[in-house]
mmJSON file of the N, C-alpha and C atoms, coordinates in Angstrom:
{"data_MODEL":{"atom_site":{
"group_PDB":["ATOM","ATOM","ATOM","ATOM","ATOM","ATOM","ATOM","ATOM","ATOM","ATOM","ATOM","ATOM","ATOM","ATOM","ATOM","ATOM","ATOM","ATOM","ATOM","ATOM","ATOM","ATOM","ATOM","ATOM","ATOM","ATOM","ATOM","ATOM","ATOM","ATOM","ATOM","ATOM","ATOM","ATOM","ATOM","ATOM","ATOM","ATOM","ATOM","ATOM","ATOM","ATOM","ATOM","ATOM","ATOM","ATOM","ATOM","ATOM","ATOM","ATOM","ATOM","ATOM","ATOM","ATOM","ATOM","ATOM","ATOM","ATOM","ATOM","ATOM","ATOM","ATOM","ATOM","ATOM","ATOM","ATOM","ATOM","ATOM","ATOM","ATOM","ATOM","ATOM","ATOM","ATOM","ATOM","ATOM","ATOM","ATOM","ATOM","ATOM","ATOM","ATOM","ATOM","ATOM","ATOM","ATOM","ATOM","ATOM","ATOM","ATOM","ATOM","ATOM","ATOM","ATOM","ATOM","ATOM","ATOM","ATOM","ATOM","ATOM","ATOM","ATOM","ATOM","ATOM","ATOM","ATOM","ATOM","ATOM","ATOM","ATOM","ATOM","ATOM","ATOM","ATOM","ATOM","ATOM","ATOM","ATOM","ATOM","ATOM","ATOM","ATOM","ATOM","ATOM","ATOM","ATOM","ATOM","ATOM","ATOM","ATOM","ATOM","ATOM","ATOM","ATOM","ATOM","ATOM","ATOM","ATOM","ATOM","ATOM","ATOM","ATOM","ATOM","ATOM","ATOM","ATOM","ATOM","ATOM","ATOM","ATOM","ATOM","ATOM","ATOM","ATOM","ATOM","ATOM","ATOM","ATOM","ATOM","ATOM","ATOM","ATOM","ATOM","ATOM","ATOM","ATOM","ATOM","ATOM","ATOM","ATOM","ATOM","ATOM","ATOM","ATOM","ATOM","ATOM","ATOM","ATOM","ATOM","ATOM","ATOM","ATOM","ATOM","ATOM","ATOM","ATOM","ATOM","ATOM","ATOM","ATOM","ATOM","ATOM","ATOM","ATOM","ATOM"],
"id":[1,2,3,4,5,6,7,8,9,10,11,12,13,14,15,16,17,18,19,20,21,22,23,24,25,26,27,28,29,30,31,32,33,34,35,36,37,38,39,40,41,42,43,44,45,46,47,48,49,50,51,52,53,54,55,56,57,58,59,60,61,62,63,64,65,66,67,68,69,70,71,72,73,74,75,76,77,78,79,80,81,82,83,84,85,86,87,88,89,90,91,92,93,94,95,96,97,98,99,100,101,102,103,104,105,106,107,108,109,110,111,112,113,114,115,116,117,118,119,120,121,122,123,124,125,126,127,128,129,130,131,132,133,134,135,136,137,138,139,140,141,142,143,144,145,146,147,148,149,150,151,152,153,154,155,156,157,158,159,160,161,162,163,164,165,166,167,168,169,170,171,172,173,174,175,176,177,178,179,180,181,182,183,184,185,186,187,188,189,190,191,192,193,194,195],
"type_symbol":["N","C","C","N","C","C","N","C","C","N","C","C","N","C","C","N","C","C","N","C","C","N","C","C","N","C","C","N","C","C","N","C","C","N","C","C","N","C","C","N","C","C","N","C","C","N","C","C","N","C","C","N","C","C","N","C","C","N","C","C","N","C","C","N","C","C","N","C","C","N","C","C","N","C","C","N","C","C","N","C","C","N","C","C","N","C","C","N","C","C","N","C","C","N","C","C","N","C","C","N","C","C","N","C","C","N","C","C","N","C","C","N","C","C","N","C","C","N","C","C","N","C","C","N","C","C","N","C","C","N","C","C","N","C","C","N","C","C","N","C","C","N","C","C","N","C","C","N","C","C","N","C","C","N","C","C","N","C","C","N","C","C","N","C","C","N","C","C","N","C","C","N","C","C","N","C","C","N","C","C","N","C","C","N","C","C","N","C","C","N","C","C","N","C","C"],
"label_atom_id":["N","CA","C","N","CA","C","N","CA","C","N","CA","C","N","CA","C","N","CA","C","N","CA","C","N","CA","C","N","CA","C","N","CA","C","N","CA","C","N","CA","C","N","CA","C","N","CA","C","N","CA","C","N","CA","C","N","CA","C","N","CA","C","N","CA","C","N","CA","C","N","CA","C","N","CA","C","N","CA","C","N","CA","C","N","CA","C","N","CA","C","N","CA","C","N","CA","C","N","CA","C","N","CA","C","N","CA","C","N","CA","C","N","CA","C","N","CA","C","N","CA","C","N","CA","C","N","CA","C","N","CA","C","N","CA","C","N","CA","C","N","CA","C","N","CA","C","N","CA","C","N","CA","C","N","CA","C","N","CA","C","N","CA","C","N","CA","C","N","CA","C","N","CA","C","N","CA","C","N","CA","C","N","CA","C","N","CA","C","N","CA","C","N","CA","C","N","CA","C","N","CA","C","N","CA","C","N","CA","C","N","CA","C","N","CA","C","N","CA","C","N","CA","C","N","CA","C"],
"label_alt_id":[null,null,null,null,null,null,null,null,null,null,null,null,null,null,null,null,null,null,null,null,null,null,null,null,null,null,null,null,null,null,null,null,null,null,null,null,null,null,null,null,null,null,null,null,null,null,null,null,null,null,null,null,null,null,null,null,null,null,null,null,null,null,null,null,null,null,null,null,null,null,null,null,null,null,null,null,null,null,null,null,null,null,null,null,null,null,null,null,null,null,null,null,null,null,null,null,null,null,null,null,null,null,null,null,null,null,null,null,null,null,null,null,null,null,null,null,null,null,null,null,null,null,null,null,null,null,null,null,null,null,null,null,null,null,null,null,null,null,null,null,null,null,null,null,null,null,null,null,null,null,null,null,null,null,null,null,null,null,null,null,null,null,null,null,null,null,null,null,null,null,null,null,null,null,null,null,null,null,null,null,null,null,null,null,null,null,null,null,null,null,null,null,null,null,null],
"label_comp_id":["TYR","TYR","TYR","TRP","TRP","TRP","ALA","ALA","ALA","VAL","VAL","VAL","ASP","ASP","ASP","TRP","TRP","TRP","HIS","HIS","HIS","TYR","TYR","TYR","ARG","ARG","ARG","ASP","ASP","ASP","ALA","ALA","ALA","THR","THR","THR","PHE","PHE","PHE","HIS","HIS","HIS","ASN","ASN","ASN","GLU","GLU","GLU","TRP","TRP","TRP","GLN","GLN","GLN","SER","SER","SER","TYR","TYR","TYR","ARG","ARG","ARG","THR","THR","THR","LYS","LYS","LYS","LYS","LYS","LYS","ASP","ASP","ASP","ALA","ALA","ALA","THR","THR","THR","LEU","LEU","LEU","GLN","GLN","GLN","LEU","LEU","LEU","THR","THR","THR","VAL","VAL","VAL","ALA","ALA","ALA","HIS","HIS","HIS","GLU","GLU","GLU","TYR","TYR","TYR","GLU","GLU","GLU","GLU","GLU","GLU","LYS","LYS","LYS","GLY","GLY","GLY","SER","SER","SER","TYR","TYR","TYR","THR","THR","THR","PHE","PHE","PHE","VAL","VAL","VAL","VAL","VAL","VAL","LYS","LYS","LYS","VAL","VAL","VAL","ILE","ILE","ILE","GLU","GLU","GLU","ILE","ILE","ILE","LEU","LEU","LEU","GLY","GLY","GLY","ASN","ASN","ASN","ASP","ASP","ASP","THR","THR","THR","THR","THR","THR","LYS","LYS","LYS","ALA","ALA","ALA","LEU","LEU","LEU","THR","THR","THR","VAL","VAL","VAL","ASP","ASP","ASP","VAL","VAL","VAL","GLY","GLY","GLY"],
"label_asym_id":["A","A","A","A","A","A","A","A","A","A","A","A","A","A","A","A","A","A","A","A","A","A","A","A","A","A","A","A","A","A","A","A","A","A","A","A","A","A","A","A","A","A","A","A","A","A","A","A","A","A","A","A","A","A","A","A","A","A","A","A","A","A","A","A","A","A","A","A","A","A","A","A","A","A","A","A","A","A","A","A","A","A","A","A","A","A","A","A","A","A","A","A","A","A","A","A","A","A","A","A","A","A","A","A","A","A","A","A","A","A","A","A","A","A","A","A","A","A","A","A","A","A","A","A","A","A","A","A","A","A","A","A","A","A","A","A","A","A","A","A","A","A","A","A","A","A","A","A","A","A","A","A","A","A","A","A","A","A","A","A","A","A","A","A","A","A","A","A","A","A","A","A","A","A","A","A","A","A","A","A","A","A","A","A","A","A","A","A","A","A","A","A","A","A","A"],
"label_entity_id":["1","1","1","1","1","1","1","1","1","1","1","1","1","1","1","1","1","1","1","1","1","1","1","1","1","1","1","1","1","1","1","1","1","1","1","1","1","1","1","1","1","1","1","1","1","1","1","1","1","1","1","1","1","1","1","1","1","1","1","1","1","1","1","1","1","1","1","1","1","1","1","1","1","1","1","1","1","1","1","1","1","1","1","1","1","1","1","1","1","1","1","1","1","1","1","1","1","1","1","1","1","1","1","1","1","1","1","1","1","1","1","1","1","1","1","1","1","1","1","1","1","1","1","1","1","1","1","1","1","1","1","1","1","1","1","1","1","1","1","1","1","1","1","1","1","1","1","1","1","1","1","1","1","1","1","1","1","1","1","1","1","1","1","1","1","1","1","1","1","1","1","1","1","1","1","1","1","1","1","1","1","1","1","1","1","1","1","1","1","1","1","1","1","1","1"],
"label_seq_id":[1,1,1,2,2,2,3,3,3,4,4,4,5,5,5,6,6,6,7,7,7,8,8,8,9,9,9,10,10,10,11,11,11,12,12,12,13,13,13,14,14,14,15,15,15,16,16,16,17,17,17,18,18,18,19,19,19,20,20,20,21,21,21,22,22,22,23,23,23,24,24,24,25,25,25,26,26,26,27,27,27,28,28,28,29,29,29,30,30,30,31,31,31,32,32,32,33,33,33,34,34,34,35,35,35,36,36,36,37,37,37,38,38,38,39,39,39,40,40,40,41,41,41,42,42,42,43,43,43,44,44,44,45,45,45,46,46,46,47,47,47,48,48,48,49,49,49,50,50,50,51,51,51,52,52,52,53,53,53,54,54,54,55,55,55,56,56,56,57,57,57,58,58,58,59,59,59,60,60,60,61,61,61,62,62,62,63,63,63,64,64,64,65,65,65],
"pdbx_PDB_ins_code":[null,null,null,null,null,null,null,null,null,null,null,null,null,null,null,null,null,null,null,null,null,null,null,null,null,null,null,null,null,null,null,null,null,null,null,null,null,null,null,null,null,null,null,null,null,null,null,null,null,null,null,null,null,null,null,null,null,null,null,null,null,null,null,null,null,null,null,null,null,null,null,null,null,null,null,null,null,null,null,null,null,null,null,null,null,null,null,null,null,null,null,null,null,null,null,null,null,null,null,null,null,null,null,null,null,null,null,null,null,null,null,null,null,null,null,null,null,null,null,null,null,null,null,null,null,null,null,null,null,null,null,null,null,null,null,null,null,null,null,null,null,null,null,null,null,null,null,null,null,null,null,null,null,null,null,null,null,null,null,null,null,null,null,null,null,null,null,null,null,null,null,null,null,null,null,null,null,null,null,null,null,null,null,null,null,null,null,null,null,null,null,null,null,null,null],
"Cartn_x":[0.901,-0.341,0.859,0.215,0.709,-0.182,1.037,0.328,0.658,0.214,0.652,0.162,1.276,1.154,0.923,-0.255,-0.14,0.547,0.59,1.672,2.682,3.01,4.206,5.342,5.395,6.255,7.109,8.633,9.627,10.283,9.111,9.941,8.455,7.888,6.442,5.682,5.675,4.502,3.433,2.193,0.972,-0.145,-0.319,-0.828,-2.662,-2.513,-4.187,-4.507,-4.067,-4.843,-3.629,-4.866,-3.78,-4.701,-3.685,-4.358,-3.91,-4.765,-4.291,-4.87,-4.471,-4.884,-5.152,-6.743,-6.903,-7.311,-7.155,-7.781,-8.714,-10.112,-11.073,-11.155,-9.842,-9.524,-8.751,-7.61,-5.875,-6.141,-6.967,-6.825,-6.143,-5.428,-4.565,-4.453,-5.375,-5.184,-4.12,-3.848,-2.407,-1.928,-2.94,-2.582,-3.353,-3.815,-4.215,-3.585,-4.778,-5.034,-5.768,-4.863,-4.67,-4.822,-5.667,-6.023,-5.579,-4.729,-4.087,-4.527,-5.676,-6.538,-5.995,-4.147,-3.424,-2.772,-2.308,-0.591,0.244,1.574,2.506,3.415,4.167,4.938,4.751,4.476,4.181,5.115,5.338,6.279,5.226,5.498,4.43,5.123,4.946,5.518,4.948,5.64,5.026,5.004,4.918,4.985,4.229,5.63,5.299,5.75,4.428,5.025,4.448,5.484,5.695,5.315,4.939,3.727,4.838,5.941,6.83,6.77,6.561,6.544,7.911,8.681,9.669,9.272,9.798,8.691,9.948,9.781,10.783,9.362,9.894,9.522,10.216,9.489,9.928,8.751,10.167,9.523,9.807,8.599,8.376,8.119,8.4,7.653,7.215,5.885,5.132,5.04,4.87,4.763,3.04,2.416,1.411,1.636,0.518,0.528,-0.542],
"Cartn_y":[-1.09,-0.4,1.452,2.725,3.615,4.359,5.342,6.46,7.874,8.707,10.399,10.873,11.574,12.421,13.873,14.874,16.539,17.344,17.507,18.161,17.719,17.198,16.475,17.572,17.013,18.207,17.297,17.064,16.134,15.222,15.073,13.484,12.127,12.694,11.621,11.648,10.649,10.155,10.258,10.958,10.877,10.01,9.355,8.394,8.993,10.147,11.188,10.678,9.82,9.206,8.012,6.895,5.958,4.686,3.548,3.253,1.721,0.858,-0.673,-1.562,-2.723,-3.892,-4.883,-5.708,-7.163,-7.958,-9.562,-9.994,-9.91,-9.587,-9.359,-7.789,-7.128,-6.386,-5.609,-6.39,-6.065,-4.677,-4.364,-2.579,-1.531,-0.524,0.354,1.264,2.366,3.716,4.542,4.957,5.2,7.115,7.643,8.971,9.464,10.537,10.965,12.907,13.858,15.183,16.083,16.824,17.72,18.934,19.685,21.397,21.687,22.305,23.433,24.403,24.734,26.066,27.383,27.82,28.657,28.693,29.935,30.183,30.01,29.177,29.101,27.703,27.227,26.819,24.756,24.146,22.363,21.742,20.565,19.049,18.086,17.469,16.378,15.413,13.689,12.494,12.087,10.939,9.703,8.341,7.62,6.577,5.03,4.205,2.909,2.34,0.876,-0.045,-1.367,-2.422,-3.455,-4.615,-6.267,-6.727,-7.728,-7.691,-8.784,-7.388,-6.025,-4.789,-4.488,-4.504,-3.172,-1.947,-0.76,0.556,1.543,2.561,3.453,4.691,5.973,7.647,8.349,9.347,10.317,11.555,12.637,13.812,15.09,15.778,16.599,18.541,19.231,20.448,21.099,21.396,22.583,23.6,24.428,25.93,26.2,26.582,27.171,28.709,29.079,30.362,31.298],
"Cartn_z":[-0.015,-0.196,0.057,-0.372,-0.355,0.875,1.393,1.923,1.73,2.532,2.64,3.95,4.234,5.411,4.903,4.548,4.363,4.733,5.867,6.961,8.022,6.975,7.754,8.925,9.91,11.087,11.869,10.216,10.944,11.2,12.47,12.976,13.384,12.666,12.753,12.251,11.697,10.108,10.761,9.79,9.973,9.056,9.161,7.993,7.478,6.552,6.874,5.439,4.165,3.181,2.848,2.49,1.765,1.135,0.167,-0.573,-1.163,-0.7,-0.666,-1.297,-1.301,-1.877,-1.271,-1.292,-0.667,-1.381,-0.937,-1.873,-2.917,-2.446,-3.553,-3.957,-4.017,-4.646,-4.6,-5.849,-6.527,-7.076,-7.064,-7.674,-6.812,-7.334,-5.856,-7.316,-6.046,-6.12,-6.697,-7.667,-8.114,-8.234,-8.399,-7.801,-6.976,-6.152,-5.197,-5.461,-5.159,-5.066,-3.123,-3.199,-1.965,-1.881,-1.655,-1.586,-0.236,-0.352,0.911,1.027,1.875,1.819,1.31,2.485,2.652,1.913,1.41,0.81,1.725,0.973,2.082,1.318,2.44,1.841,2.779,2.24,2.818,2.633,3.017,2.91,3.999,2.159,2.452,2.54,3.062,2.56,2.105,1.422,0.595,1.078,1.414,2.249,1.221,1.158,0.291,1.026,1.308,1.648,0.809,0.72,-0.233,0.557,-0.026,0.752,1.765,2.215,2.546,3.801,3.863,4.737,5.313,3.522,3.71,3.324,3.259,3.073,2.553,2.178,1.907,1.878,2.285,2.319,1.28,0.728,0.304,0.699,1.45,1.265,0.23,-0.087,-1.096,-0.469,-1.19,-0.272,-1.858,-1.653,-2.309,-1.863,-2.928,-2.342,-3.089,-2.769,-2.374,-2.15,-4.064,-3.415,-4.421],
"occupancy":[1.0,1.0,1.0,1.0,1.0,1.0,1.0,1.0,1.0,1.0,1.0,1.0,1.0,1.0,1.0,1.0,1.0,1.0,1.0,1.0,1.0,1.0,1.0,1.0,1.0,1.0,1.0,1.0,1.0,1.0,1.0,1.0,1.0,1.0,1.0,1.0,1.0,1.0,1.0,1.0,1.0,1.0,1.0,1.0,1.0,1.0,1.0,1.0,1.0,1.0,1.0,1.0,1.0,1.0,1.0,1.0,1.0,1.0,1.0,1.0,1.0,1.0,1.0,1.0,1.0,1.0,1.0,1.0,1.0,1.0,1.0,1.0,1.0,1.0,1.0,1.0,1.0,1.0,1.0,1.0,1.0,1.0,1.0,1.0,1.0,1.0,1.0,1.0,1.0,1.0,1.0,1.0,1.0,1.0,1.0,1.0,1.0,1.0,1.0,1.0,1.0,1.0,1.0,1.0,1.0,1.0,1.0,1.0,1.0,1.0,1.0,1.0,1.0,1.0,1.0,1.0,1.0,1.0,1.0,1.0,1.0,1.0,1.0,1.0,1.0,1.0,1.0,1.0,1.0,1.0,1.0,1.0,1.0,1.0,1.0,1.0,1.0,1.0,1.0,1.0,1.0,1.0,1.0,1.0,1.0,1.0,1.0,1.0,1.0,1.0,1.0,1.0,1.0,1.0,1.0,1.0,1.0,1.0,1.0,1.0,1.0,1.0,1.0,1.0,1.0,1.0,1.0,1.0,1.0,1.0,1.0,1.0,1.0,1.0,1.0,1.0,1.0,1.0,1.0,1.0,1.0,1.0,1.0,1.0,1.0,1.0,1.0,1.0,1.0,1.0,1.0,1.0,1.0,1.0,1.0],
"B_iso_or_equiv":[0.0,0.0,0.0,0.0,0.0,0.0,0.0,0.0,0.0,0.0,0.0,0.0,0.0,0.0,0.0,0.0,0.0,0.0,0.0,0.0,0.0,0.0,0.0,0.0,0.0,0.0,0.0,0.0,0.0,0.0,0.0,0.0,0.0,0.0,0.0,0.0,0.0,0.0,0.0,0.0,0.0,0.0,0.0,0.0,0.0,0.0,0.0,0.0,0.0,0.0,0.0,0.0,0.0,0.0,0.0,0.0,0.0,0.0,0.0,0.0,0.0,0.0,0.0,0.0,0.0,0.0,0.0,0.0,0.0,0.0,0.0,0.0,0.0,0.0,0.0,0.0,0.0,0.0,0.0,0.0,0.0,0.0,0.0,0.0,0.0,0.0,0.0,0.0,0.0,0.0,0.0,0.0,0.0,0.0,0.0,0.0,0.0,0.0,0.0,0.0,0.0,0.0,0.0,0.0,0.0,0.0,0.0,0.0,0.0,0.0,0.0,0.0,0.0,0.0,0.0,0.0,0.0,0.0,0.0,0.0,0.0,0.0,0.0,0.0,0.0,0.0,0.0,0.0,0.0,0.0,0.0,0.0,0.0,0.0,0.0,0.0,0.0,0.0,0.0,0.0,0.0,0.0,0.0,0.0,0.0,0.0,0.0,0.0,0.0,0.0,0.0,0.0,0.0,0.0,0.0,0.0,0.0,0.0,0.0,0.0,0.0,0.0,0.0,0.0,0.0,0.0,0.0,0.0,0.0,0.0,0.0,0.0,0.0,0.0,0.0,0.0,0.0,0.0,0.0,0.0,0.0,0.0,0.0,0.0,0.0,0.0,0.0,0.0,0.0,0.0,0.0,0.0,0.0,0.0,0.0],
"pdbx_formal_charge":[null,null,null,null,null,null,null,null,null,null,null,null,null,null,null,null,null,null,null,null,null,null,null,null,null,null,null,null,null,null,null,null,null,null,null,null,null,null,null,null,null,null,null,null,null,null,null,null,null,null,null,null,null,null,null,null,null,null,null,null,null,null,null,null,null,null,null,null,null,null,null,null,null,null,null,null,null,null,null,null,null,null,null,null,null,null,null,null,null,null,null,null,null,null,null,null,null,null,null,null,null,null,null,null,null,null,null,null,null,null,null,null,null,null,null,null,null,null,null,null,null,null,null,null,null,null,null,null,null,null,null,null,null,null,null,null,null,null,null,null,null,null,null,null,null,null,null,null,null,null,null,null,null,null,null,null,null,null,null,null,null,null,null,null,null,null,null,null,null,null,null,null,null,null,null,null,null,null,null,null,null,null,null,null,null,null,null,null,null,null,null,null,null,null,null],
"auth_seq_id":[1,1,1,2,2,2,3,3,3,4,4,4,5,5,5,6,6,6,7,7,7,8,8,8,9,9,9,10,10,10,11,11,11,12,12,12,13,13,13,14,14,14,15,15,15,16,16,16,17,17,17,18,18,18,19,19,19,20,20,20,21,21,21,22,22,22,23,23,23,24,24,24,25,25,25,26,26,26,27,27,27,28,28,28,29,29,29,30,30,30,31,31,31,32,32,32,33,33,33,34,34,34,35,35,35,36,36,36,37,37,37,38,38,38,39,39,39,40,40,40,41,41,41,42,42,42,43,43,43,44,44,44,45,45,45,46,46,46,47,47,47,48,48,48,49,49,49,50,50,50,51,51,51,52,52,52,53,53,53,54,54,54,55,55,55,56,56,56,57,57,57,58,58,58,59,59,59,60,60,60,61,61,61,62,62,62,63,63,63,64,64,64,65,65,65],
"auth_comp_id":["TYR","TYR","TYR","TRP","TRP","TRP","ALA","ALA","ALA","VAL","VAL","VAL","ASP","ASP","ASP","TRP","TRP","TRP","HIS","HIS","HIS","TYR","TYR","TYR","ARG","ARG","ARG","ASP","ASP","ASP","ALA","ALA","ALA","THR","THR","THR","PHE","PHE","PHE","HIS","HIS","HIS","ASN","ASN","ASN","GLU","GLU","GLU","TRP","TRP","TRP","GLN","GLN","GLN","SER","SER","SER","TYR","TYR","TYR","ARG","ARG","ARG","THR","THR","THR","LYS","LYS","LYS","LYS","LYS","LYS","ASP","ASP","ASP","ALA","ALA","ALA","THR","THR","THR","LEU","LEU","LEU","GLN","GLN","GLN","LEU","LEU","LEU","THR","THR","THR","VAL","VAL","VAL","ALA","ALA","ALA","HIS","HIS","HIS","GLU","GLU","GLU","TYR","TYR","TYR","GLU","GLU","GLU","GLU","GLU","GLU","LYS","LYS","LYS","GLY","GLY","GLY","SER","SER","SER","TYR","TYR","TYR","THR","THR","THR","PHE","PHE","PHE","VAL","VAL","VAL","VAL","VAL","VAL","LYS","LYS","LYS","VAL","VAL","VAL","ILE","ILE","ILE","GLU","GLU","GLU","ILE","ILE","ILE","LEU","LEU","LEU","GLY","GLY","GLY","ASN","ASN","ASN","ASP","ASP","ASP","THR","THR","THR","THR","THR","THR","LYS","LYS","LYS","ALA","ALA","ALA","LEU","LEU","LEU","THR","THR","THR","VAL","VAL","VAL","ASP","ASP","ASP","VAL","VAL","VAL","GLY","GLY","GLY"],
"auth_asym_id":["A","A","A","A","A","A","A","A","A","A","A","A","A","A","A","A","A","A","A","A","A","A","A","A","A","A","A","A","A","A","A","A","A","A","A","A","A","A","A","A","A","A","A","A","A","A","A","A","A","A","A","A","A","A","A","A","A","A","A","A","A","A","A","A","A","A","A","A","A","A","A","A","A","A","A","A","A","A","A","A","A","A","A","A","A","A","A","A","A","A","A","A","A","A","A","A","A","A","A","A","A","A","A","A","A","A","A","A","A","A","A","A","A","A","A","A","A","A","A","A","A","A","A","A","A","A","A","A","A","A","A","A","A","A","A","A","A","A","A","A","A","A","A","A","A","A","A","A","A","A","A","A","A","A","A","A","A","A","A","A","A","A","A","A","A","A","A","A","A","A","A","A","A","A","A","A","A","A","A","A","A","A","A","A","A","A","A","A","A","A","A","A","A","A","A"],
"auth_atom_id":["N","CA","C","N","CA","C","N","CA","C","N","CA","C","N","CA","C","N","CA","C","N","CA","C","N","CA","C","N","CA","C","N","CA","C","N","CA","C","N","CA","C","N","CA","C","N","CA","C","N","CA","C","N","CA","C","N","CA","C","N","CA","C","N","CA","C","N","CA","C","N","CA","C","N","CA","C","N","CA","C","N","CA","C","N","CA","C","N","CA","C","N","CA","C","N","CA","C","N","CA","C","N","CA","C","N","CA","C","N","CA","C","N","CA","C","N","CA","C","N","CA","C","N","CA","C","N","CA","C","N","CA","C","N","CA","C","N","CA","C","N","CA","C","N","CA","C","N","CA","C","N","CA","C","N","CA","C","N","CA","C","N","CA","C","N","CA","C","N","CA","C","N","CA","C","N","CA","C","N","CA","C","N","CA","C","N","CA","C","N","CA","C","N","CA","C","N","CA","C","N","CA","C","N","CA","C","N","CA","C","N","CA","C","N","CA","C","N","CA","C","N","CA","C","N","CA","C"],
"pdbx_PDB_model_num":[1,1,1,1,1,1,1,1,1,1,1,1,1,1,1,1,1,1,1,1,1,1,1,1,1,1,1,1,1,1,1,1,1,1,1,1,1,1,1,1,1,1,1,1,1,1,1,1,1,1,1,1,1,1,1,1,1,1,1,1,1,1,1,1,1,1,1,1,1,1,1,1,1,1,1,1,1,1,1,1,1,1,1,1,1,1,1,1,1,1,1,1,1,1,1,1,1,1,1,1,1,1,1,1,1,1,1,1,1,1,1,1,1,1,1,1,1,1,1,1,1,1,1,1,1,1,1,1,1,1,1,1,1,1,1,1,1,1,1,1,1,1,1,1,1,1,1,1,1,1,1,1,1,1,1,1,1,1,1,1,1,1,1,1,1,1,1,1,1,1,1,1,1,1,1,1,1,1,1,1,1,1,1,1,1,1,1,1,1,1,1,1,1,1,1]
}}}
């Protein structure tokens, strides 16, 4: 599965959105959108977890203006 923390604050990942596969539904949502209500610079983190439990994360910054 993969998950997103839209308001990352440096130390702890907060799972605010996720998409995962199940035995009954093997589809996986591959895109997601989020709208920030105020202007500013935001850091969000994407975490991907594979079937064996290994994971990787990527922090990205977006400027909303």
